PLY file of the C-alpha trace (Angstrom):
ply
format ascii 1.0
element vertex 82
property float x
property float y
property float z
element edge 81
property int vertex1
property int vertex2
end_header
0.04 0.04 0.04
0.97 3.59 -0.02
1.16 6.46 2.47
-2.32 7.57 3.60
-2.47 11.13 4.95
-5.66 10.40 6.91
-3.72 7.85 9.10
-1.20 10.49 10.35
-2.50 11.96 13.60
-0.87 14.70 15.54
-0.67 13.89 19.40
1.38 15.25 22.22
3.40 18.47 21.79
1.69 20.86 19.45
3.61 24.04 20.29
6.95 25.37 19.07
9.80 25.02 19.84
10.31 21.28 19.88
9.39 18.36 17.85
5.69 17.44 17.14
4.65 13.85 17.99
2.59 11.89 15.47
0.87 8.42 15.36
0.61 6.64 11.99
-1.37 3.52 11.63
-1.09 1.28 8.54
-1.33 -2.24 7.15
2.02 -1.78 5.51
5.10 -3.39 7.00
7.70 -1.67 8.96
10.14 -2.20 6.03
7.79 -0.47 3.68
7.14 2.49 6.04
10.96 2.95 6.51
11.43 2.99 2.70
12.67 6.14 1.03
9.99 8.54 0.18
7.24 6.79 1.93
6.16 9.97 3.98
6.71 12.36 1.03
2.94 12.99 0.92
3.21 14.38 4.46
5.52 17.20 3.25
4.20 20.47 4.76
2.87 18.66 7.69
5.95 17.01 9.11
8.99 19.21 10.22
12.59 18.40 10.97
12.86 16.63 14.26
9.29 15.41 14.48
8.68 11.94 15.90
6.33 9.40 14.32
5.12 6.27 16.07
4.33 3.97 13.10
2.00 1.08 13.95
2.52 -1.34 11.18
1.19 -4.85 10.27
4.38 -6.53 11.60
5.25 -4.21 14.55
5.50 -0.68 15.87
8.60 1.54 15.05
9.54 5.02 16.31
10.78 7.22 13.51
12.28 10.72 13.49
12.21 13.18 10.60
15.91 13.92 9.86
15.63 15.91 6.65
12.80 18.06 5.34
13.82 19.44 1.93
11.98 22.39 0.32
11.58 20.20 -2.83
8.84 18.17 -1.13
10.78 15.11 -0.10
11.30 13.87 3.49
13.96 11.62 5.05
12.90 9.58 7.99
15.27 7.65 10.18
14.50 4.89 12.67
15.06 6.07 16.31
17.38 3.74 18.21
15.69 1.96 21.20
17.07 3.13 24.50
0 1
1 2
2 3
3 4
4 5
5 6
6 7
7 8
8 9
9 10
10 11
11 12
12 13
13 14
14 15
15 16
16 17
17 18
18 19
19 20
20 21
21 22
22 23
23 24
24 25
25 26
26 27
27 28
28 29
29 30
30 31
31 32
32 33
33 34
34 35
35 36
36 37
37 38
38 39
39 40
40 41
41 42
42 43
43 44
44 45
45 46
46 47
47 48
48 49
49 50
50 51
51 52
52 53
53 54
54 55
55 56
56 57
57 58
58 59
59 60
60 61
61 62
62 63
63 64
64 65
65 66
66 67
67 68
68 69
69 70
70 71
71 72
72 73
73 74
74 75
75 76
76 77
77 78
78 79
79 80
80 81
C-alpha cells in the first residue's frame, strides 16, 4: 500500500519549539514505511525533528524526521531503542 495522509494523527506536543509527536497506523510493514520517500505525501505537515510512532502490520517503530527539503521530499530515520 501507499502512504495515507488520513492515518497520520498529531498527538502530544503541538507547540513550538520542539518536535511534534505523531501516530501513523497502516497495514504496511515496518520495512515499507521505512522505505525512502514513503512519507513524502506528508511534506508540509512534518517538520525536521518530528517523531512518528508507526503502528504497522508486523510491529511498531519509532521514526524521526531527519531531513525536510524544500523540494517536497522527506528523510525519515528509525530512532534507536534506549
